[in-house]
C-alpha positions in Angstrom: 7.1 266.2 93.7 9.4 264.0 95.8 10.6 260.7 94.3 8.7 258.7 96.8 5.4 260.7 96.0 6.1 260.3 92.2 6.4 256.6 92.7 3.2 256.4 94.7 1.4 258.4 92.0 2.6 256.2 89.2 1.9 253.2 91.3 -1.6 254.2 92.0 -2.4 255.1 88.5 -0.8 252.1 86.8 -2.6 249.6 89.4 -6.0 251.0 88.3 -4.8 250.7 84.5 -3.7 247.3 84.9 -6.9 246.1 86.6 -8.9 247.7 83.8 -7.0 246.1 81.0 -5.0 243.0 80.1 -1.8 244.8 80.9 0.6 243.9 83.8 1.4 246.7 86.3 4.8 246.8 84.9 3.4 247.3 81.3 1.0 249.9 82.7 3.8 251.8 84.3 5.9 251.8 81.0 2.9 253.1 79.2 2.1 255.9 81.5 5.8 256.9 81.6 5.8 257.0 77.6 2.6 259.0 77.5 3.9 261.5 80.0 7.2 261.8 78.0 5.3 262.2 75.0 3.0 264.9 76.3 5.8 266.9 78.1 7.2 270.1 76.9 10.1 268.1 75.4 7.8 266.5 72.9 4.3 267.6 72.1 4.2 270.3 74.7 0.6 269.6 75.8 -0.2 272.2 78.4 -1.2 270.6 81.8 -4.0 273.2 82.1 -5.8 271.1 79.4 -6.1 267.9 81.5 -9.1 269.1 83.6 -11.1 269.7 80.4 -10.0 266.3 79.1 -11.4 264.6 82.3 -14.5 266.7 82.3 -15.1 265.7 78.6 -14.6 262.1 79.3 -17.2 262.4 82.2 -19.7 264.4 80.2 -19.5 262.0 77.2 -20.0 258.9 79.5 -22.9 260.6 81.1 -24.4 261.2 77.7 -24.0 257.7 76.3 -24.1 255.4 79.3 -27.6 255.0 80.7 -26.0 253.4 84.0 -23.8 256.3 84.8 -24.2 257.6 88.3 -22.4 260.0 90.6 -20.7 256.9 92.0 -19.3 256.1 88.4 -18.2 259.7 88.0 -16.4 259.7 91.3 -14.6 256.4 90.5 -13.5 257.9 87.1 -12.1 261.0 88.7 -10.3 259.1 91.4 -8.9 256.6 88.9 -7.4 259.3 86.6 -6.2 261.7 89.3 -2.9 259.8 90.0 -2.1 259.4 86.4 -2.9 263.2 85.6 -0.9 264.2 88.7 2.0 262.2 87.3 1.9 263.6 83.9 1.7 267.2 85.2 4.7 266.5 87.3 6.6 265.1 84.2 5.7 268.1 82.1 
């Protein structure tokens, strides 16, 4: 991933994180970078092939326990998570 695409990915991911929490975008960027570093082969070595299963599990759990869950909610979750997952895979 090029430097500019990497920044676009982290910016997109952290903008959503900041909106969904009380964190500023800078705090969200720092958090995503820390999580990516921790999951990388240099630390916990969490294989990126596990991320799709994580997202699918999150979606399935939400479907099971949220009576207001819809296809639009699923799409929103997947779109919101995609930039952060892409960033973490790139940092692996």
